[in-house]
C-alpha positions in Angstrom: 0.0 0.0 0.1 1.2 3.2 -1.1 2.1 6.4 1.6 0.8 8.8 -0.8 -3.1 9.2 -1.0 -4.8 9.8 -4.3 -5.7 13.5 -4.6 -8.6 15.2 -5.9 -8.5 18.6 -7.9 -9.8 20.1 -4.2 -6.4 18.7 -2.5 -4.2 20.3 -5.7 -5.4 23.4 -5.6 -5.3 24.0 -1.4 -1.6 22.2 -1.6 -0.4 24.5 -4.9 -1.8 27.8 -2.6 0.2 26.7 0.4 3.5 26.3 -1.8 3.1 29.8 -3.2 1.5 29.0 -6.6 -0.5 31.9 -7.9 -3.2 31.0 -10.8 -2.9 32.6 -14.1 -5.2 34.4 -16.0 -6.9 31.9 -18.3 -9.5 32.4 -21.2 -12.6 30.4 -21.0 -10.7 26.8 -20.7 -11.1 24.1 -18.3 -7.4 24.1 -17.6 -5.5 26.3 -15.1 -2.5 27.6 -14.5 -0.8 28.0 -11.3 2.4 30.2 -11.7 5.5 30.7 -8.9 9.2 31.7 -9.4 11.7 30.3 -6.8 15.3 31.5 -7.1 14.3 33.3 -9.9 13.1 30.1 -11.6 9.7 30.0 -13.2 7.3 27.2 -12.6 3.7 26.4 -14.0 1.4 23.9 -12.8 -0.9 23.0 -15.6 -4.5 21.0 -14.0 -7.6 20.3 -15.6 -10.6 21.0 -13.6 -12.4 17.2 -13.5 -15.0 17.8 -10.7 -13.4 19.0 -7.2 -13.7 15.7 -6.2 -12.4 13.7 -8.8 -9.0 11.9 -8.2 -6.4 12.4 -10.6 -4.2 9.3 -12.0 -1.3 8.3 -10.7 0.3 9.1 -13.9 -1.5 12.4 -13.8 -0.5 13.2 -10.0 3.4 12.7 -10.9 3.1 15.3 -13.9 1.4 17.5 -11.4 4.4 17.4 -8.8 7.0 17.7 -11.5 5.8 20.8 -13.1 5.5 22.0 -9.5 9.5 21.8 -9.0 9.1 20.4 -5.6 9.8 16.9 -4.4 7.0 14.5 -3.9 7.3 14.7 0.1 7.0 18.6 -0.1 4.3 18.7 -2.5 1.8 15.8 -0.3 3.3 17.8 3.3 1.5 21.0 1.7 -1.8 19.6 2.1 -1.1 19.9 5.7 1.3 22.8 6.2 1.6 26.2 4.6 5.2 26.7 3.4 7.4 30.1 4.5 7.9 31.7 1.2 11.4 32.8 0.0 11.1 34.6 -2.9 
């Protein structure tokens, strides 16, 4: 059994906000782009809204975590804790 639980859209949004990401303005689309700059390196995470309680598939979740530039542990820990941001 994995120690990492499946995450929903609401979980992902909470994590991204806790990590310091901001929602980038987009047009009428089901995709959202969340952005952050860390050490002058921009990171962008694109997520699709499938419904607030629909779990992301393992591969999609792995891609979101890679796009964020954080480790899997850091990403999951942000679900519980708001991170102090060093910009």
